[in-house]
BARO-31064 format. One record per residue (C-alpha): x, y, z. Coordinates in steps of 0.1 Angstrom, whole numbers, plus 5000, padded with zeros to 4 digits. Example, Ala and Ser with C-alpha at 12.3 -4.5 7.8 and 13.67 -1.06 7.14 Angstrom:
! BARO-31064
((5123,4955,5078))
((5137,4989,5071))
***
This chain:
! BARO-31064
((5003,5000,4996))
((5016,5036,4995))
((5031,5055,5026))
((5003,5077,5037))
((5007,5107,5059))
((4999,5089,5091))
((5029,5065,5081))
((5052,5093,5079))
((5035,5111,5110))
((5041,5080,5132))
((5080,5081,5116))
((5085,5119,5127))
((5071,5108,5161))
((5095,5077,5171))
((5125,5100,5158))
((5114,5126,5187))
((5109,5097,5211))
((5141,5083,5205))
((5157,5117,5206))
((5144,5126,5237))
((5158,5091,5253))
((5192,5101,5236))
((5201,5140,5244))
((5202,5131,5280))
((5226,5109,5277))
((5254,5122,5255))
((5287,5133,5270))
((5274,5119,5301))
((5270,5085,5325))
((5254,5063,5290))
((5263,5027,5307))
((5278,5015,5279))
((5286,4977,5272))
((5302,4955,5253))
((5273,4928,5228))
((5290,4888,5217))
((5300,4904,5188))
((5322,4932,5206))
((5298,4963,5194))
((5293,4984,5223))
((5261,4990,5229))
((5245,5017,5255))
((5217,5027,5277))
((5207,5051,5255))
((5209,5027,5223))
((5185,5004,5246))
((5157,5029,5260))
((5157,5045,5226))
((5142,5015,5210))
((5119,5001,5235))
((5105,5035,5238))
((5101,5036,5202))
((5088,5002,5202))
((5065,5006,5227))
((5044,5038,5203))
((5046,5006,5175))
((5026,4982,5193))
((5006,5005,5206))
((4994,5019,5178))
((5008,4991,5141))
((5004,4959,5166))
((5002,4937,5127))
((5031,4954,5118))
((5063,4941,5120))
((5098,4955,5136))
((5130,4947,5137))
((5152,4966,5155))
((5188,4961,5169))
((5185,4956,5203))
((5157,4937,5207))
((5153,4917,5175))
((5121,4907,5155))
((5085,4909,5165))
((5063,4891,5136))
((5039,4906,5112))
((5002,4897,5099))
((5005,4930,5073))
((5032,4929,5051))
((5056,4953,5070))
((5079,4960,5086))
((5097,4991,5110))
((5129,4990,5111))
((5148,5005,5140))
((5186,5011,5141))
((5184,5041,5181))
((5221,5045,5177))
((5238,5042,5142))
((5268,5052,5149))
((5275,5045,5186))
((5314,5042,5190))
((5308,5080,5185))
((5279,5086,5205))
((5305,5072,5228))
((5329,5092,5221))
((5304,5124,5223))
((5309,5129,5184))
((5275,5142,5171))
((5275,5122,5138))
((5257,5090,5149))
((5220,5087,5144))
((5190,5073,5146))
((5172,5048,5115))
((5140,5042,5115))
((5124,5023,5078))
((5094,5020,5069))
((5099,4982,5045))
((5069,4967,5024))
((5075,4934,5009))
((5110,4936,5014))
((5112,4969,4996))
((5124,5004,5021))
((5097,5025,5013))
((5102,5054,5039))
((5130,5064,5060))
((5140,5090,5087))
((5182,5099,5096))
((5176,5119,5121))
((5202,5134,5143))
((5194,5141,5172))
((5221,5165,5190))
((5222,5189,5163))
((5185,5182,5154))
((5183,5175,5123))
((5165,5152,5101))
((5166,5139,5068))
((5130,5121,5054))
((5128,5101,5025))
((5094,5090,5006))
((5094,5069,4978))
((5085,5089,4954))
((5090,5118,4968))
((5115,5145,4971))
((5135,5137,5006))
((5134,5165,5030))
((5155,5181,5055))
((5140,5197,5080))
((5117,5206,5061))
((5133,5215,5032))
((5135,5193,4997))
((5173,5184,4994))
((5189,5170,4958))
((5226,5153,4958))
((5247,5169,4936))
((5265,5162,4897))
((5300,5143,4900))
((5313,5145,4863))
((5340,5125,4866))
((5351,5096,4898))
((5381,5112,4900))
((5380,5137,4925))
((5346,5126,4940))
((5342,5128,4973))
((5343,5095,4992))
((5332,5082,5029))
((5329,5052,5048))
((5330,5048,5085))
((5356,5026,5087))
((5373,4998,5068))
((5381,4977,5098))
((5344,4971,5097))
((5341,4956,5067))
((5337,4921,5052))
((5364,4893,5053))
((5377,4902,5016))
((5362,4931,5010))
((5390,4962,5018))
((5412,4955,4988))
((5380,4963,4963))
((5374,4992,4982))
((5413,5002,4978))
((5401,5005,4941))
((5373,5028,4952))
((5400,5047,4966))
((5424,5045,4942))
((5401,5055,4911))
((5386,5085,4937))
((5415,5099,4943))
((5441,5097,4912))
((5471,5091,4931))
((5466,5123,4955))
((5470,5108,4981))
((5458,5139,4999))
((5420,5131,4984))
((5416,5108,5004))
((5380,5087,5018))
((5366,5105,5049))
((5360,5083,5073))
((5338,5081,5101))
((5300,5093,5101))
((5283,5064,5098))
((5243,5072,5089))
((5251,5111,5089))
((5272,5106,5057))
((5242,5095,5036))
((5226,5124,5050))
((5253,5146,5037))
((5253,5130,5005))
((5216,5137,5003))
((5219,5166,5004))
((5249,5174,4978))
((5279,5173,5003))
((5295,5139,4993))
((5294,5119,4964))
((5299,5079,4970))
((5295,5063,5005))
((5308,5025,5004))
((5304,5000,5031))
((5299,4962,5039))
((5287,4943,5067))
((5259,4958,5075))
((5228,4946,5087))
((5186,4955,5071))
((5183,4984,5103))
((5216,4996,5091))
((5204,5006,5055))
((5168,5004,5051))
((5162,5037,5059))
((5191,5054,5036))
((5175,5043,5011))
((5145,5065,5007))
((5160,5094,5019))
((5193,5085,4989))
((5170,5078,4960))
((5145,5104,4969))
((5172,5134,4966))
((5180,5122,4929))
((5213,5089,4942))
((5212,5059,4935))
((5214,5032,4965))
((5228,4998,4950))
((5251,4969,4963))
((5282,4965,4950))
((5268,4945,4920))
((5245,4976,4910))
((5215,4957,4924))
((5188,4976,4947))
((5186,4973,4982))
((5161,4953,4999))
((5155,4929,5032))
((5171,4904,5011))
((5208,4923,5003))
((5239,4907,5020))
((5254,4944,5033))
((5275,4952,5007))
((5260,4988,5005))
((5268,5018,4984))
((5256,5053,4977))
((5262,5070,4944))
((5249,5114,4948))
((5249,5108,4900))
((5232,5077,4892))
((5257,5089,4859))
((5285,5076,4880))
((5275,5042,4890))
((5292,5024,4863))
((5326,5037,4874))
((5321,5031,4905))
((5309,4993,4900))
((5343,4987,4876))
((5364,5006,4903))
((5358,4982,4926))
((5364,4954,4902))
((5395,4965,4898))
((5412,4950,4931))
((5440,4927,4926))
((5437,4888,4936))
((5465,4894,4957))
((5460,4930,4970))
((5466,4924,5010))
((5460,4954,5038))
((5472,4940,5072))
((5460,4976,5090))
((5423,4970,5080))
((5421,4930,5080))
((5414,4926,5045))
((5429,4896,5027))
((5419,4903,4992))
((5404,4867,4996))
((5375,4851,5009))
((5333,4855,5004))
((5331,4896,4990))
((5349,4883,4960))
((5311,4873,4952))
((5298,4911,4961))
((5319,4923,4932))
((5315,4892,4906))
***
């Protein structure tokens, strides 16, 4: 069914509720722990997701929920609300306001509504399939990029990439930098990078190893601003995607980006990021 004004208003209220929980913990006593995968989690993560789930349980009890902290609740409507209360918990724990709350509505596996909310700066990108993306209520657009060389590339960190993906990323770095080491990638930023791309400040974001709650909200935001979201094969991102994520501000550069990812040497190796140049990631750029 089409995204309604009630769906959008509900997503906005979810973001408001999460932000109200998160702000008092920022640069305060947030009670960090490490999860089984060694990633950090805080009271703010858990309480913000719990606040959003309470609203959904009360108002959309038939819809499913996928959340980073509290898992999956099955639904009966073919719709899922996908929640990441703090995307960028590492940034949150060190006091950097470049994390965000991600809220998506996914219908039959396709992201149709997405919000990137930065609750400290009170910056919010709202994307809906078939509509212009809004940043704090005003329409935004990605920027044109005449050639890949010199394009502004961002990623959170290649240390987070799946094994074997780093050489492909480094090939993309080489293509965008043109051999100029001072024109390297922008590191850090998590979901905030995708908002910046939607607003015309970045050209490419490349990530590996993401989960549905990491990328579902990004798709309507970037595409509603005129950009392209896809995996490393150029396929659309759905709930079945495996976590290789590209955001490209100028869709005309899509083939250039995909070609650059495929240029990795089979013998490339990067000890600092843990990449081996071998492993299952080669399938993503075959």
